[in-house]
BALO-442614 format. One record per residue: chain; x, y, z of N, C-alpha, C in turn. Coordinates in steps of 0.1 Angstrom, whole numbers, m for minus. Each point is the difference from the previous one (the first is absolute). Layout:
! BALO-442614
<lofi ch="A" n_xx="X" n_yy="Y" n_zz="Z" ca_xx="X" ca_yy="Y" ca_zz="Z" c_xx="X" c_yy="Y" c_zz="Z"/>
...
***
This chain:
! BALO-442614
<lofi ch="A" n_xx="m281" n_yy="m189" n_zz="m1491" ca_xx="m3" ca_yy="m13" ca_zz="4" c_xx="m9" c_yy="m1" c_zz="11"/>
<lofi ch="A" n_xx="m13" n_yy="m10" n_zz="m1" ca_xx="m9" ca_yy="m2" ca_zz="13" c_xx="6" c_yy="m3" c_zz="12"/>
<lofi ch="A" n_xx="m4" n_yy="4" n_zz="11" ca_xx="6" ca_yy="m6" ca_zz="13" c_xx="1" c_yy="m11" c_zz="m2"/>
<lofi ch="A" n_xx="m11" n_yy="m12" n_zz="2" ca_xx="2" ca_yy="m12" ca_zz="0" c_xx="12" c_yy="m7" c_zz="m12"/>
<lofi ch="A" n_xx="m1" n_yy="6" n_zz="m10" ca_xx="17" ca_yy="m9" ca_zz="m9" c_xx="9" c_yy="3" c_zz="6"/>
<lofi ch="A" n_xx="2" n_yy="15" n_zz="5" ca_xx="12" ca_yy="2" ca_zz="11" c_xx="3" c_yy="m4" c_zz="8"/>
<lofi ch="A" n_xx="m11" n_yy="m6" n_zz="10" ca_xx="4" ca_yy="m8" ca_zz="10" c_xx="4" c_yy="m14" c_zz="m5"/>
<lofi ch="A" n_xx="m7" n_yy="m6" n_zz="m11" ca_xx="3" ca_yy="m14" ca_zz="m4" c_xx="15" c_yy="m3" c_zz="m1"/>
<lofi ch="A" n_xx="4" n_yy="12" n_zz="m10" ca_xx="19" ca_yy="2" ca_zz="0" c_xx="7" c_yy="2" c_zz="11"/>
<lofi ch="A" n_xx="m7" n_yy="5" n_zz="8" ca_xx="9" ca_yy="4" ca_zz="13" c_xx="m2" c_yy="m13" c_zz="8"/>
<lofi ch="A" n_xx="m9" n_yy="m8" n_zz="3" ca_xx="m2" ca_yy="m11" ca_zz="5" c_xx="12" c_yy="m12" c_zz="m8"/>
<lofi ch="A" n_xx="m2" n_yy="2" n_zz="m13" ca_xx="13" ca_yy="m9" ca_zz="m6" c_xx="11" c_yy="1" c_zz="5"/>
<lofi ch="A" n_xx="0" n_yy="14" n_zz="m3" ca_xx="18" ca_yy="6" ca_zz="2" c_xx="4" c_yy="m4" c_zz="15"/>
<lofi ch="A" n_xx="m10" n_yy="0" n_zz="6" ca_xx="2" ca_yy="0" ca_zz="20" c_xx="2" c_yy="m16" c_zz="2"/>
<lofi ch="A" n_xx="m6" n_yy="m11" n_zz="m11" ca_xx="1" ca_yy="m11" ca_zz="m2" c_xx="16" c_yy="m10" c_zz="m4"/>
<lofi ch="A" n_xx="4" n_yy="12" n_zz="m10" ca_xx="12" ca_yy="m8" ca_zz="m4" c_xx="12" c_yy="8" c_zz="14"/>
<lofi ch="A" n_xx="m1" n_yy="10" n_zz="1" ca_xx="3" ca_yy="7" ca_zz="13" c_xx="8" c_yy="m10" c_zz="9"/>
<lofi ch="A" n_xx="m14" n_yy="m4" n_zz="4" ca_xx="m1" ca_yy="m16" ca_zz="9" c_xx="8" c_yy="m11" c_zz="m2"/>
<lofi ch="A" n_xx="m4" n_yy="m1" n_zz="m13" ca_xx="5" ca_yy="m13" ca_zz="m5" c_xx="16" c_yy="0" c_zz="m2"/>
<lofi ch="A" n_xx="5" n_yy="11" n_zz="m4" ca_xx="14" ca_yy="8" ca_zz="2" c_xx="7" c_yy="3" c_zz="6"/>
<lofi ch="A" n_xx="m4" n_yy="4" n_zz="16" ca_xx="5" ca_yy="1" ca_zz="7" c_xx="10" c_yy="21" c_zz="m4"/>
<lofi ch="A" n_xx="m10" n_yy="5" n_zz="m11" ca_xx="7" ca_yy="11" ca_zz="m4" c_xx="m8" c_yy="12" c_zz="13"/>
<lofi ch="A" n_xx="11" n_yy="2" n_zz="2" ca_xx="1" ca_yy="11" ca_zz="13" c_xx="m3" c_yy="14" c_zz="m7"/>
<lofi ch="A" n_xx="7" n_yy="0" n_zz="m12" ca_xx="m6" ca_yy="15" ca_zz="m5" c_xx="m13" c_yy="4" c_zz="m2"/>
<lofi ch="A" n_xx="m7" n_yy="m12" n_zz="m5" ca_xx="m14" ca_yy="2" ca_zz="m7" c_xx="m6" c_yy="1" c_zz="11"/>
<lofi ch="A" n_xx="m1" n_yy="m8" n_zz="14" ca_xx="m4" ca_yy="m3" ca_zz="10" c_xx="m2" c_yy="16" c_zz="11"/>
<lofi ch="A" n_xx="12" n_yy="3" n_zz="m2" ca_xx="m2" ca_yy="15" ca_zz="5" c_xx="m7" c_yy="11" c_zz="m7"/>
<lofi ch="A" n_xx="0" n_yy="0" n_zz="m13" ca_xx="m12" ca_yy="4" ca_zz="m8" c_xx="m13" c_yy="m3" c_zz="1"/>
<lofi ch="A" n_xx="m2" n_yy="m10" n_zz="5" ca_xx="m13" ca_yy="m4" ca_zz="m2" c_xx="m6" c_yy="m2" c_zz="14"/>
<lofi ch="A" n_xx="4" n_yy="4" n_zz="9" ca_xx="m1" ca_yy="m1" ca_zz="16" c_xx="m2" c_yy="13" c_zz="4"/>
<lofi ch="A" n_xx="m8" n_yy="5" n_zz="7" ca_xx="2" ca_yy="18" ca_zz="5" c_xx="8" c_yy="m7" c_zz="12"/>
<lofi ch="A" n_xx="9" n_yy="16" n_zz="3" ca_xx="8" ca_yy="m4" ca_zz="17" c_xx="m7" c_yy="1" c_zz="7"/>
<lofi ch="A" n_xx="m8" n_yy="3" n_zz="4" ca_xx="m12" ca_yy="m3" ca_zz="12" c_xx="m7" c_yy="m11" c_zz="m3"/>
<lofi ch="A" n_xx="1" n_yy="m9" n_zz="m4" ca_xx="m9" ca_yy="m18" ca_zz="m5" c_xx="m2" c_yy="m1" c_zz="12"/>
<lofi ch="A" n_xx="m16" n_yy="m9" n_zz="3" ca_xx="m2" ca_yy="m4" ca_zz="11" c_xx="m4" c_yy="m15" c_zz="m6"/>
<lofi ch="A" n_xx="11" n_yy="m12" n_zz="5" ca_xx="m4" ca_yy="m13" ca_zz="m9" c_xx="m4" c_yy="m11" c_zz="13"/>
<lofi ch="A" n_xx="m11" n_yy="m1" n_zz="4" ca_xx="m2" ca_yy="m12" ca_zz="9" c_xx="0" c_yy="m12" c_zz="m9"/>
<lofi ch="A" n_xx="10" n_yy="m9" n_zz="6" ca_xx="1" ca_yy="m11" ca_zz="m8" c_xx="m7" c_yy="m13" c_zz="4"/>
<lofi ch="A" n_xx="1" n_yy="m9" n_zz="m5" ca_xx="m11" ca_yy="m14" ca_zz="2" c_xx="2" c_yy="m10" c_zz="17"/>
<lofi ch="A" n_xx="9" n_yy="10" n_zz="7" ca_xx="4" ca_yy="m1" ca_zz="15" c_xx="m8" c_yy="7" c_zz="9"/>
<lofi ch="A" n_xx="m6" n_yy="10" n_zz="m8" ca_xx="m4" ca_yy="15" ca_zz="8" c_xx="9" c_yy="8" c_zz="4"/>
<lofi ch="A" n_xx="15" n_yy="m4" n_zz="m4" ca_xx="9" ca_yy="12" ca_zz="2" c_xx="1" c_yy="12" c_zz="m8"/>
<lofi ch="A" n_xx="2" n_yy="13" n_zz="2" ca_xx="m4" ca_yy="10" ca_zz="m6" c_xx="20" c_yy="3" c_zz="m5"/>
<lofi ch="A" n_xx="1" n_yy="2" n_zz="m8" ca_xx="14" ca_yy="m1" ca_zz="m9" c_xx="m2" c_yy="18" c_zz="m5"/>
<lofi ch="A" n_xx="15" n_yy="5" n_zz="m1" ca_xx="m1" ca_yy="10" ca_zz="m12" c_xx="7" c_yy="m4" c_zz="m10"/>
<lofi ch="A" n_xx="4" n_yy="14" n_zz="m10" ca_xx="3" ca_yy="1" ca_zz="m12" c_xx="11" c_yy="m8" c_zz="4"/>
<lofi ch="A" n_xx="6" n_yy="5" n_zz="7" ca_xx="18" ca_yy="m8" ca_zz="3" c_xx="3" c_yy="m14" c_zz="3"/>
<lofi ch="A" n_xx="m12" n_yy="m1" n_zz="10" ca_xx="m5" ca_yy="m16" ca_zz="3" c_xx="0" c_yy="m4" c_zz="m14"/>
<lofi ch="A" n_xx="m6" n_yy="1" n_zz="m5" ca_xx="m6" ca_yy="m6" ca_zz="m15" c_xx="14" c_yy="m7" c_zz="m8"/>
<lofi ch="A" n_xx="4" n_yy="12" n_zz="m4" ca_xx="15" ca_yy="3" ca_zz="m9" c_xx="11" c_yy="m6" c_zz="5"/>
<lofi ch="A" n_xx="1" n_yy="m2" n_zz="14" ca_xx="10" ca_yy="m4" ca_zz="4" c_xx="1" c_yy="m15" c_zz="3"/>
<lofi ch="A" n_xx="m16" n_yy="m7" n_zz="0" ca_xx="1" ca_yy="m16" ca_zz="m4" c_xx="5" c_yy="m4" c_zz="m9"/>
<lofi ch="A" n_xx="m4" n_yy="4" n_zz="m15" ca_xx="5" ca_yy="0" ca_zz="m12" c_xx="15" c_yy="2" c_zz="m4"/>
<lofi ch="A" n_xx="10" n_yy="14" n_zz="10" ca_xx="9" ca_yy="0" ca_zz="m5" c_xx="13" c_yy="m10" c_zz="9"/>
<lofi ch="A" n_xx="m5" n_yy="m2" n_zz="8" ca_xx="7" ca_yy="m10" ca_zz="10" c_xx="1" c_yy="m16" c_zz="0"/>
<lofi ch="A" n_xx="m10" n_yy="m1" n_zz="m11" ca_xx="m5" ca_yy="m15" ca_zz="m2" c_xx="m8" c_yy="m9" c_zz="7"/>
<lofi ch="A" n_xx="m4" n_yy="8" n_zz="10" ca_xx="m10" ca_yy="m5" ca_zz="13" c_xx="m13" c_yy="m4" c_zz="m10"/>
<lofi ch="A" n_xx="m5" n_yy="3" n_zz="m8" ca_xx="m8" ca_yy="m4" ca_zz="m7" c_xx="1" c_yy="0" c_zz="m15"/>
<lofi ch="A" n_xx="1" n_yy="m12" n_zz="m6" ca_xx="m2" ca_yy="m2" ca_zz="m13" c_xx="m10" c_yy="m7" c_zz="m9"/>
<lofi ch="A" n_xx="m3" n_yy="5" n_zz="m9" ca_xx="m10" ca_yy="m2" ca_zz="m10" c_xx="m1" c_yy="m4" c_zz="m10"/>
<lofi ch="A" n_xx="2" n_yy="m14" n_zz="m3" ca_xx="0" ca_yy="m10" ca_zz="m10" c_xx="m10" c_yy="m4" c_zz="m8"/>
<lofi ch="A" n_xx="m10" n_yy="5" n_zz="4" ca_xx="m13" ca_yy="m2" ca_zz="m11" c_xx="m14" c_yy="10" c_zz="8"/>
<lofi ch="A" n_xx="m3" n_yy="9" n_zz="m8" ca_xx="m13" ca_yy="9" ca_zz="4" c_xx="m12" c_yy="1" c_zz="m10"/>
<lofi ch="A" n_xx="m10" n_yy="m9" n_zz="1" ca_xx="m10" ca_yy="2" ca_zz="m9" c_xx="m13" c_yy="12" c_zz="9"/>
<lofi ch="A" n_xx="m5" n_yy="4" n_zz="m7" ca_xx="m9" ca_yy="12" ca_zz="1" c_xx="m13" c_yy="m7" c_zz="m3"/>
<lofi ch="A" n_xx="m13" n_yy="m1" n_zz="7" ca_xx="m11" ca_yy="m2" ca_zz="m7" c_xx="m12" c_yy="7" c_zz="6"/>
<lofi ch="A" n_xx="m11" n_yy="3" n_zz="m6" ca_xx="m12" ca_yy="4" ca_zz="4" c_xx="3" c_yy="17" c_zz="9"/>
<lofi ch="A" n_xx="5" n_yy="7" n_zz="m12" ca_xx="6" ca_yy="12" ca_zz="0" c_xx="m14" c_yy="10" c_zz="3"/>
<lofi ch="A" n_xx="m6" n_yy="10" n_zz="4" ca_xx="m11" ca_yy="6" ca_zz="5" c_xx="10" c_yy="16" c_zz="5"/>
<lofi ch="A" n_xx="m6" n_yy="13" n_zz="m12" ca_xx="3" ca_yy="11" ca_zz="2" c_xx="m15" c_yy="8" c_zz="3"/>
<lofi ch="A" n_xx="3" n_yy="10" n_zz="11" ca_xx="m12" ca_yy="8" ca_zz="m1" c_xx="5" c_yy="13" c_zz="4"/>
<lofi ch="A" n_xx="m1" n_yy="7" n_zz="m10" ca_xx="10" ca_yy="19" ca_zz="m2" c_xx="m11" c_yy="7" c_zz="8"/>
<lofi ch="A" n_xx="6" n_yy="7" n_zz="8" ca_xx="m8" ca_yy="7" ca_zz="8" c_xx="11" c_yy="18" c_zz="1"/>
<lofi ch="A" n_xx="m2" n_yy="8" n_zz="m14" ca_xx="5" ca_yy="12" ca_zz="1" c_xx="14" c_yy="m2" c_zz="m2"/>
<lofi ch="A" n_xx="8" n_yy="4" n_zz="9" ca_xx="13" ca_yy="m1" ca_zz="m3" c_xx="5" c_yy="m12" c_zz="9"/>
<lofi ch="A" n_xx="m6" n_yy="m8" n_zz="7" ca_xx="2" ca_yy="m17" ca_zz="4" c_xx="m3" c_yy="m9" c_zz="m9"/>
<lofi ch="A" n_xx="3" n_yy="m12" n_zz="1" ca_xx="m4" ca_yy="m14" ca_zz="m3" c_xx="2" c_yy="m10" c_zz="8"/>
<lofi ch="A" n_xx="m12" n_yy="m7" n_zz="3" ca_xx="0" ca_yy="m13" ca_zz="7" c_xx="2" c_yy="m8" c_zz="m5"/>
<lofi ch="A" n_xx="9" n_yy="m11" n_zz="3" ca_xx="3" ca_yy="m13" ca_zz="m9" c_xx="m4" c_yy="m10" c_zz="8"/>
<lofi ch="A" n_xx="m4" n_yy="m12" n_zz="m5" ca_xx="3" ca_yy="m13" ca_zz="7" c_xx="6" c_yy="m10" c_zz="m9"/>
<lofi ch="A" n_xx="8" n_yy="m8" n_zz="7" ca_xx="6" ca_yy="m10" ca_zz="m10" c_xx="1" c_yy="m12" c_zz="9"/>
<lofi ch="A" n_xx="m3" n_yy="m12" n_zz="m7" ca_xx="9" ca_yy="m12" ca_zz="1" c_xx="13" c_yy="m5" c_zz="0"/>
<lofi ch="A" n_xx="8" n_yy="m3" n_zz="8" ca_xx="15" ca_yy="0" ca_zz="m6" c_xx="4" c_yy="m17" c_zz="5"/>
<lofi ch="A" n_xx="3" n_yy="m6" n_zz="m10" ca_xx="6" ca_yy="m11" ca_zz="4" c_xx="16" c_yy="3" c_zz="2"/>
<lofi ch="A" n_xx="5" n_yy="m3" n_zz="10" ca_xx="17" ca_yy="2" ca_zz="4" c_xx="7" c_yy="m10" c_zz="2"/>
<lofi ch="A" n_xx="9" n_yy="m3" n_zz="m7" ca_xx="11" ca_yy="m12" ca_zz="1" c_xx="13" c_yy="6" c_zz="3"/>
<lofi ch="A" n_xx="2" n_yy="m2" n_zz="11" ca_xx="17" ca_yy="2" ca_zz="2" c_xx="8" c_yy="m5" c_zz="11"/>
<lofi ch="A" n_xx="8" n_yy="6" n_zz="7" ca_xx="4" ca_yy="0" ca_zz="15" c_xx="0" c_yy="12" c_zz="10"/>
<lofi ch="A" n_xx="m3" n_yy="0" n_zz="8" ca_xx="5" ca_yy="8" ca_zz="15" c_xx="8" c_yy="m3" c_zz="7"/>
<lofi ch="A" n_xx="11" n_yy="7" n_zz="2" ca_xx="8" ca_yy="m3" ca_zz="8" c_xx="10" c_yy="m15" c_zz="m1"/>
<lofi ch="A" n_xx="m3" n_yy="m4" n_zz="m11" ca_xx="10" ca_yy="m14" ca_zz="m2" c_xx="m12" c_yy="m12" c_zz="m4"/>
<lofi ch="A" n_xx="m14" n_yy="6" n_zz="6" ca_xx="m7" ca_yy="m16" ca_zz="m2" c_xx="m9" c_yy="5" c_zz="m11"/>
<lofi ch="A" n_xx="m9" n_yy="m15" n_zz="m2" ca_xx="m6" ca_yy="6" ca_zz="m13" c_xx="m13" c_yy="8" c_zz="7"/>
<lofi ch="A" n_xx="m6" n_yy="7" n_zz="m9" ca_xx="m13" ca_yy="7" ca_zz="5" c_xx="m7" c_yy="3" c_zz="m10"/>
<lofi ch="A" n_xx="m5" n_yy="m10" n_zz="0" ca_xx="m16" ca_yy="5" ca_zz="m14" c_xx="m10" c_yy="m1" c_zz="7"/>
<lofi ch="A" n_xx="m6" n_yy="6" n_zz="m3" ca_xx="m15" ca_yy="7" ca_zz="m2" c_xx="m8" c_yy="6" c_zz="m3"/>
<lofi ch="A" n_xx="m14" n_yy="2" n_zz="0" ca_xx="m8" ca_yy="5" ca_zz="m10" c_xx="m9" c_yy="13" c_zz="10"/>
<lofi ch="A" n_xx="4" n_yy="13" n_zz="m5" ca_xx="m3" ca_yy="12" ca_zz="9" c_xx="m12" c_yy="6" c_zz="m8"/>
<lofi ch="A" n_xx="m10" n_yy="6" n_zz="8" ca_xx="m7" ca_yy="8" ca_zz="m8" c_xx="4" c_yy="15" c_zz="5"/>
<lofi ch="A" n_xx="6" n_yy="10" n_zz="m8" ca_xx="5" ca_yy="15" ca_zz="3" c_xx="m10" c_yy="10" c_zz="m2"/>
<lofi ch="A" n_xx="m4" n_yy="7" n_zz="12" ca_xx="m6" ca_yy="15" ca_zz="m8" c_xx="5" c_yy="5" c_zz="m2"/>
<lofi ch="A" n_xx="6" n_yy="12" n_zz="m8" ca_xx="9" ca_yy="11" ca_zz="m2" c_xx="m9" c_yy="12" c_zz="m3"/>
<lofi ch="A" n_xx="4" n_yy="12" n_zz="8" ca_xx="m4" ca_yy="13" ca_zz="m6" c_xx="13" c_yy="9" c_zz="m8"/>
<lofi ch="A" n_xx="m2" n_yy="2" n_zz="m12" ca_xx="7" ca_yy="6" ca_zz="m9" c_xx="2" c_yy="16" c_zz="6"/>
<lofi ch="A" n_xx="5" n_yy="11" n_zz="6" ca_xx="m7" ca_yy="16" ca_zz="m7" c_xx="10" c_yy="8" c_zz="m6"/>
<lofi ch="A" n_xx="m7" n_yy="9" n_zz="m4" ca_xx="5" ca_yy="8" ca_zz="m9" c_xx="12" c_yy="7" c_zz="9"/>
<lofi ch="A" n_xx="15" n_yy="1" n_zz="m1" ca_xx="8" ca_yy="6" ca_zz="7" c_xx="4" c_yy="10" c_zz="m13"/>
<lofi ch="A" n_xx="2" n_yy="11" n_zz="0" ca_xx="5" ca_yy="9" ca_zz="m9" c_xx="m9" c_yy="m3" c_zz="m12"/>
<lofi ch="A" n_xx="8" n_yy="m2" n_zz="m10" ca_xx="m4" ca_yy="m6" ca_zz="m9" c_xx="m2" c_yy="m20" c_zz="m5"/>
<lofi ch="A" n_xx="8" n_yy="m5" n_zz="8" ca_xx="m3" ca_yy="m12" ca_zz="m2" c_xx="m6" c_yy="m9" c_zz="12"/>
<lofi ch="A" n_xx="m5" n_yy="m13" n_zz="m3" ca_xx="m6" ca_yy="m5" ca_zz="10" c_xx="8" c_yy="m8" c_zz="5"/>
<lofi ch="A" n_xx="0" n_yy="m5" n_zz="14" ca_xx="6" ca_yy="m5" ca_zz="11" c_xx="m8" c_yy="m6" c_zz="7"/>
<lofi ch="A" n_xx="4" n_yy="m16" n_zz="7" ca_xx="m6" ca_yy="m6" ca_zz="6" c_xx="4" c_yy="10" c_zz="17"/>
<lofi ch="A" n_xx="m17" n_yy="1" n_zz="8" ca_xx="4" ca_yy="7" ca_zz="10" c_xx="m5" c_yy="m10" c_zz="9"/>
<lofi ch="A" n_xx="m8" n_yy="m13" n_zz="m2" ca_xx="m1" ca_yy="m4" ca_zz="14" c_xx="m6" c_yy="m17" c_zz="m8"/>
<lofi ch="A" n_xx="3" n_yy="m8" n_zz="6" ca_xx="m4" ca_yy="m14" ca_zz="m5" c_xx="1" c_yy="m7" c_zz="12"/>
<lofi ch="A" n_xx="m8" n_yy="m14" n_zz="1" ca_xx="m2" ca_yy="m8" ca_zz="5" c_xx="0" c_yy="m15" c_zz="m5"/>
<lofi ch="A" n_xx="6" n_yy="m9" n_zz="8" ca_xx="m3" ca_yy="m14" ca_zz="m10" c_xx="m5" c_yy="m12" c_zz="13"/>
<lofi ch="A" n_xx="m10" n_yy="m5" n_zz="m5" ca_xx="m4" ca_yy="m14" ca_zz="6" c_xx="2" c_yy="m11" c_zz="m5"/>
<lofi ch="A" n_xx="5" n_yy="m13" n_zz="9" ca_xx="3" ca_yy="m11" ca_zz="m6" c_xx="m15" c_yy="m7" c_zz="m6"/>
<lofi ch="A" n_xx="m2" n_yy="m8" n_zz="m10" ca_xx="m10" ca_yy="m4" ca_zz="m3" c_xx="2" c_yy="m16" c_zz="5"/>
<lofi ch="A" n_xx="m9" n_yy="m8" n_zz="4" ca_xx="2" ca_yy="m15" ca_zz="1" c_xx="m1" c_yy="m7" c_zz="m12"/>
***
């Protein structure tokens, strides 16, 4: 399977894991030493991200992706994607459109998200 096709499939798995708060799948797709800068400029770890889903702090009712771009570079791939997210954060409506940049890096035999950054779109 070509790297681009593999990353498209991984991005679909990640979307579904986020939408369904699938902790096992998130654990498999996110690198243990993940560096994630959220749209507020806060640095979050894999455990921070997973805990937000596990605890119900973050719930996603709709997640529509658009404008997916994948740039393969050897054992990594850089992805940009626009995400229209509908849901709640701490019980309050949290509807936002974000642009994510993710770095998928080969970890053993599998690719995982090693770094990510989110920016809010106006």
